[in-house]
C-alpha positions in Angstrom: -44.4 -4.3 -54.1 -44.5 -4.5 -57.9 -47.1 -6.9 -59.4 -44.6 -9.2 -61.1 -44.7 -13.0 -61.6 -42.7 -15.4 -59.5 -40.2 -16.1 -62.2 -39.2 -12.4 -62.1 -38.5 -12.7 -58.4 -36.4 -15.7 -59.1 -34.4 -13.9 -61.9 -33.8 -10.9 -59.7 -32.7 -13.0 -56.7 -30.3 -15.0 -58.8 -28.4 -11.8 -59.6 -28.8 -10.2 -56.2 -27.5 -13.3 -54.4 -25.2 -14.7 -57.1 -22.9 -11.6 -57.3 -22.1 -11.5 -53.5 -21.8 -15.3 -53.2 -19.3 -15.5 -56.1 -17.5 -12.5 -54.6 -17.3 -14.3 -51.2 -15.9 -17.4 -52.9 -13.3 -15.3 -54.7 -12.3 -13.6 -51.4 -11.8 -17.0 -49.8 -9.6 -18.3 -52.6 -7.6 -15.1 -52.8 -7.1 -14.8 -49.0 -5.4 -18.2 -48.7 -2.3 -17.2 -50.8 -2.3 -13.7 -49.5 -2.5 -14.6 -45.8 -1.6 -18.3 -45.8 -4.3 -19.2 -43.3 -7.6 -21.0 -44.3 -9.2 -19.9 -41.0 -8.5 -16.2 -41.8 -9.7 -16.8 -45.4 -12.9 -18.3 -44.1 -13.4 -15.4 -41.7 -12.9 -12.8 -44.5 -15.3 -14.6 -46.9 -17.9 -15.3 -44.2 -17.7 -11.8 -42.8 -18.4 -10.3 -46.2 -21.2 -12.7 -47.0 -22.9 -12.0 -43.6 -22.7 -8.3 -44.0 -24.0 -8.3 -47.6 -26.7 -10.8 -46.8 -27.8 -8.6 -43.9 -27.9 -5.5 -46.2 -30.0 -7.4 -48.8 -32.5 -8.3 -46.0 -32.5 -4.7 -44.6 -33.0 -3.3 -48.1 -35.9 -5.7 -48.8 -37.6 -4.6 -45.6 -37.1 -0.9 -46.4 -38.5 -1.5 -49.9 -41.5 -3.4 -48.5 -42.2 -0.6 -46.0 -42.2 1.9 -48.9 -39.0 3.7 -48.0 -37.9 3.8 -51.6 -41.3 4.7 -53.0 -41.3 7.6 -55.4 -43.7 10.4 -55.3 -44.9 12.8 -58.0 -45.1 15.7 -55.6 -41.8 15.5 -53.8 -38.3 14.3 -54.2 -37.5 11.0 -52.4 -33.8 10.3 -52.7 -33.7 7.3 -50.3 -33.0 4.7 -53.0 -30.0 6.7 -54.1 -28.8 7.2 -50.6 -29.1 3.4 -50.0 -27.2 2.6 -53.2 -24.5 5.2 -52.4 -24.1 4.0 -48.9 -23.7 0.4 -50.0 -21.1 1.4 -52.5 -19.1 3.4 -50.0 -19.2 0.5 -47.5 -18.0 -1.9 -50.1 -15.1 0.3 -51.1 -14.2 1.1 -47.5 -14.2 -2.7 -46.8 -11.2 -3.1 -49.2 -9.1 -1.1 -46.7 -9.4 -4.0 -44.2 -5.8 -5.5 -44.0 -6.9 -9.1 -44.7 -9.1 -8.0 -47.6 -6.4 -5.8 -49.0 -3.9 -8.7 -49.0 -6.5 -10.9 -50.7 -7.0 -8.3 -53.4 -3.3 -8.2 -54.0 -2.9 -12.0 -54.4 -2.3 -13.8 -57.7 -5.5 -14.6 -59.5 -7.5 -11.9 -57.6 -8.2 -9.9 -60.8 -10.0 -12.9 -62.4 -11.9 -13.5 -59.2 -13.0 -9.9 -59.1 -14.3 -10.2 -62.6 -16.2 -13.5 -62.5 -19.1 -12.2 -60.3 -20.1 -9.8 -63.1 -21.3 -12.9 -65.0 -24.6 -12.6 -63.0 -25.3 -9.3 -64.8 -27.0 -11.4 -67.5 -30.1 -11.3 -65.3 -30.5 -7.8 -66.7 -32.9 -9.7 -69.0 -35.3 -9.0 -66.1 -35.5 -5.4 -67.2 -36.4 -6.5 -70.8 -39.1 -8.8 -69.4 -40.5 -6.1 -67.1 -40.7 -3.8 -70.2 -42.7 -6.5 -72.0 -45.0 -6.8 -69.0 -45.6 -3.0 -69.2 -43.8 -2.2 -66.0 -40.8 -0.3 -67.3 -40.2 2.1 -70.2 -38.2 0.9 -73.2 -36.0 4.0 -72.8 -34.7 2.5 -69.6 -35.1 -1.2 -70.0 -33.4 -1.6 -73.4 -30.1 0.1 -72.6 -30.0 -1.1 -69.0 -31.0 -4.7 -69.9 -28.9 -5.1 -73.0 -25.9 -3.4 -71.3 -26.0 -5.8 -68.3 -26.5 -8.8 -70.6 -23.4 -7.8 -72.7 -21.2 -7.4 -69.6 -22.5 -10.6 -68.1 -21.6 -12.5 -71.2 -18.2 -10.9 -71.5 -17.3 -11.5 -67.9 -16.2 -15.2 -67.9 -14.1 -14.7 -71.0 -12.4 -11.6 -69.5 -11.8 -13.6 -66.3 -10.3 -16.5 -68.2 -7.9 -14.2 -70.0 -6.9 -12.5 -66.7 -6.3 -15.9 -65.1 -3.8 -16.7 -67.8 -2.0 -13.4 -67.3 -3.5 -11.7 -70.4 -5.0 -8.3 -69.6 -6.2 -7.6 -73.1 -9.5 -5.7 -72.9 -9.8 -5.9 -69.1 -9.6 -2.1 -68.6 -12.3 -1.5 -71.2 -14.4 -4.2 -69.8 -14.5 -2.5 -66.4 -14.9 1.0 -67.8 -17.8 -0.1 -70.0 -19.3 -2.0 -67.1 -19.3 1.1 -64.9 -20.6 3.2 -67.9 -23.5 0.8 -68.4 -24.5 1.2 -64.7 -24.2 5.0 -64.8 -26.5 5.1 -67.9 -29.0 2.8 -66.3 -29.1 4.7 -63.0 -29.3 8.1 -64.8 -32.2 7.1 -67.0 -33.9 5.4 -64.1 -33.7 8.7 -62.1 -34.7 11.0 -65.0 -37.7 8.9 -65.9 -38.8 8.3 -62.3 -41.6 10.2 -60.5 -40.9 13.5 -58.8 -41.3 17.2 -59.3 -38.1 17.5 -61.3 -38.8 14.6 -63.7 -37.1 15.3 -67.0 -38.1 12.3 -69.0 -41.9 12.3 -69.2 -42.5 8.9 -70.5 -45.0 6.2 -69.7 -44.7 4.0 -67.8 -42.2 5.7 -65.5 -39.4 3.8 -63.7 -41.3 4.0 -60.4 -41.4 0.2 -60.2 -37.6 0.1 -59.8 -38.3 1.4 -56.3 -40.5 -1.6 -55.5 -39.8 -5.2 -54.7 -38.2 -7.2 -56.2 -36.6 -4.8 -58.6 -35.5 -2.4 -55.8 -32.9 -4.9 -54.7 -31.0 -4.4 -58.0 -30.1 -0.7 -57.6 -29.6 -1.0 -53.8 -27.6 -4.2 -53.5 -26.4 -5.6 -56.8 -25.4 -2.3 -58.5 -23.2 -1.0 -55.7 -21.3 -4.3 -55.4 -20.9 -4.5 -59.2 -19.5 -0.9 -59.3 -17.2 -1.6 -56.3 -15.8 -4.7 -58.1 -15.2 -2.7 -61.3 -13.4 0.1 -59.4 -11.3 -2.3 -57.4 -10.4 -4.2 -60.6 -9.3 -0.9 -62.3 -7.1 -0.1 -59.3 -5.6 -3.5 -59.4 -5.0 -3.3 -63.2 -3.0 -0.1 -62.6 -0.9 -1.4 -59.7 -0.6 -5.2 -60.1 2.6 -6.5 -61.8 2.1 -8.1 -65.2 2.5 -11.8 -65.1 3.7 -14.0 -68.0 0.8 -15.5 -69.8 -0.2 -19.1 -69.2 -3.4 -21.1 -69.4 -4.7 -22.2 -66.0 -8.4 -22.7 -65.3 -10.3 -19.7 -64.1 -10.1 -19.5 -60.2 -13.3 -20.4 -58.6 
């Protein structure tokens, strides 16, 4: 467990919990017009929330037991395996018929975008750097990139809700690129025999609580939302612009 103050735990948990909660709410609102049944909508949203909450708890237990801990003498890929497995599970979940119908409903693009607002908690990386826990080479691009995406998310969602897709594709591409850069630097500057970025401090604390919850739970869901949004932008019909409120 990383030696971080309680407010850092609060920051991390806001993002880790906020993204799936907002996603579950969006699934509920999108399932109603797609399926026409509030009970089914509630089941879809509750099912996703329960599965992702369980994964957050399991990942926290694994991190607390040292499963993600990095070693200078051997490669330990388990944090990457956990993140990759969570991403695969999220994408596979979109093939569930009720979920697929929800994702094709009007307003779903805005609802897929809104959870990215919680990426602003990337400020936690900047604070961890200031506390001497993370290197600037990782914290600055990862933190500022997340903050930028988080700030842009509600504006992009509002445009999408009005039928205006201007910038939406680039928002999702840049959102994925930000995460790829962060994960890549985190890996290259971590401990291990193949370490390529020999900087101090290393990114070893990313594998410890509470920071370990970001790459294993928040990042996979954020990537899945971006990928699903890009698919929808390619396949969904373009609606005439109007100015409704952003769907909750």
